[in-house]
N, C-alpha and C positions, 0 to 999 in steps of 0.2 A: 617184510617190506624192503629192508635194506638189500637182501639178496635179489629180490625182484628188480629193484632199481639198477643194481650192478649188471644183472643179466640183460636188461633192456638196453643199457648203455653199450654193452658188448655187442649186441645184435646190431645196434645203430652204427657202430664203428665198422663192423664186418660188411654192412650194407654199402658203406662208402668206399671200401677198399677196391672193388673192381673198377669203378670209374676213375679212381685216382691212379691205379696201376696202368691204365691205358695211356696216360701221359707221363709216365715215370721218366721217360727219356728226355722230356722237355724241361725238367727242373734244372735251373742254372744254365740253360743253353745260351750261348753268346749270340748277339745279333748277327754276326757273320755266319756262324754255323746254322742259325735258324733260317737265314736268307738262302743259303745253299740248299737246305732241306726243302724249302718252299719251291725253289726253282726246279729241283729234281722232281718234286711231286707234280708240278704243273707241266714239266717237260714230258713226263710219262703220260699224263692225262691228255695232253695235246696230241701226242702221237697216236694214242688209242682212239681218240675221237676222229682224227683225220683219216685213219684207216677205215672208218665207216663211210667215208664219202666215195664209195665205189658201187657199181652195180645199181640195184634198186634203192637208191638213197632215201627216197620219199616213202619207201615201205619199211624203213628201219623203225623199230618199235619206239626208241627214244625220240626220233624225229616226229613220228606220228602223234606222240603225246603232246607235243608243243606246237604243231603246225597251226598257222592262222586258219580260222574256220573257212575262209574263202578258198584257201589253197586245198584244204581237205575236200571241199565240195568239188573242186576242179579235178583233183587226182582221182576221186571216186568215179566221176563220170568218164574220165579218160580211160580208166581201167576196164570199162564195160564194153569196149569195142576194139577190134583189131587196129583201126586207124588211130583210136585214142591211145592204145598201148604203145604204138609207134611214136606218137607225139610225146607221151610220157617218158619214153626212152631218151628222146632228144632233150627234154627238160632235165632229166637226171644227168645226162652227159654234160650239159651246160653248167650244172651245179658242180659236178666233179672237177671239171677243168678250171672253173673260176676259183673254187676253194683252194685247189692245189697251187694256183698261181699267186693268190692274194694272201691267204690266211697265215701260212707259216711265218713269214717275216713280221707281220703285225703282232702275232702272239709272242714271238721271240723277243721283239723289242719291248713290249709291255712287261713281259716277265723279267727281262734284264733291268728294267727301270723301277722295280719294286723297292721301296726304301727299306734298308736293313732294320730300321727301327720298328717297322710294321710287321716284320716277318714272324716273330713269335706269336703275335696276336692272330695271324692267319693260320698258323699251325694249331692254335687252340680254338679256332673259330667254327668248329663243327665239321660235319662230314664233307661239306662242300665249301668250306670257308675260303680256300685259296681260289677256287673257280669263281665263286661269287665276286671276289675282289677283282679278278681279271676281267670278268664280264663288264663290270662298271668302268674299268680302266680302258678297255679296248672295244667294247661292244659297238659304240657309235662309229668308231673308225672303221671297223669291219663292215658295218652297214653301208657307210659312205663309199667304201672302196669296192665292195662286191656288186652293188647295184649296176653301175655302168659295165662292169665286166660280164655279169650275167646277161644283161641286155644285149651286149655285143655278141656273146656266144650264141644266144637264142636267135639273133638275127642272122648270124653267119651259118648256123646249121639248119635253118629253116624251121626252127621250133615254134616261133611266134605264129607263123602262118598255119603250121600243122595243128597247133593247139586250138586256134580259133576255128579252123575247118572241122576238127573232130568234135568240138563242142556244139557246133551247129547253132540252132536257135537259142541254146542256153548261154552262148558266149556273151551276148549283150546283158543278160541278167546277172552274170557272174563277174564280168570284167568291164562292162560298159559304164558310161556316165562318169560319176565322180569316184567310182570304186577303184581300189588299188589295181595296178596292172599285174599281169602274171609275173613280170620281173620283180616288182615290188614285193609281191607275196612270197616268191621264191627266195628273195634276199632275206626277208624277215624269218622265214622258215629255216634257212641255212644257218643264220646266226644263232637263233634260239636252239636249234637242234644241235649245233656244234657244242654249245655250252651245256646242254642237257647231257650229251654223251661224255663231255669232260667231267661233269659233276658225278656221273655214275662211276667213271674210272677212278676219280679221286676217292670216292667213298669206298670202293673196293680195295684200293691200295692202302688206305688207312686201316681197314679191317684186317687185311691179310697182306702185309707189305712184302714185296718181292725185291725191292732195292735194299742192299745191305745197310745204307745209311738210315733209311726209313724204318728198317726193322729194329734198329736200336732205339728209335724214337717212339714208334707205335706198337712194337712187338709186345705181346702179352707174356 
């Protein structure tokens, strides 16, 4: 019985070792170094996500997974006709231009303003801990700044008219009345998609760090 208990305890300790080793570099990490690591992690995730805002943005798998249902319905219908595909291209173009103009500075400021005292907790906060924090800190600001920008871009490039025309009789059902406008839907989709892509990038960097600093913290 004594040998059995000893063996069971040893197995229990071994089972714990992998999870502990994943964060071996975080032990005793100072707030300053933890903050630097978080900012590096978020900087890489932001760059990765922003690179996804080109071409067929609304066809990106991470974006599609979090699109508002109303926007998914619109994009599916637009993709079914030549005129709709052209309108969808204008919508993607408005998203790309608006995100490029608005997002980097807001994310950079929010990342710079992370309190050093919170940094270690973000590193220990799970696969998307830092991204989740940034979404709470900057999500509403991005929403507020992107909506007028996307509206302006869609007006300037003719996207609003092209989308309505391509949807035909379905336009009133999908976008009429008290329903969100196409700009509202596109803004929500852009913000949620951005953070979804950032979360995927953060998770990947934690699992297989490419940055030398993060390799010391998350390397196995």
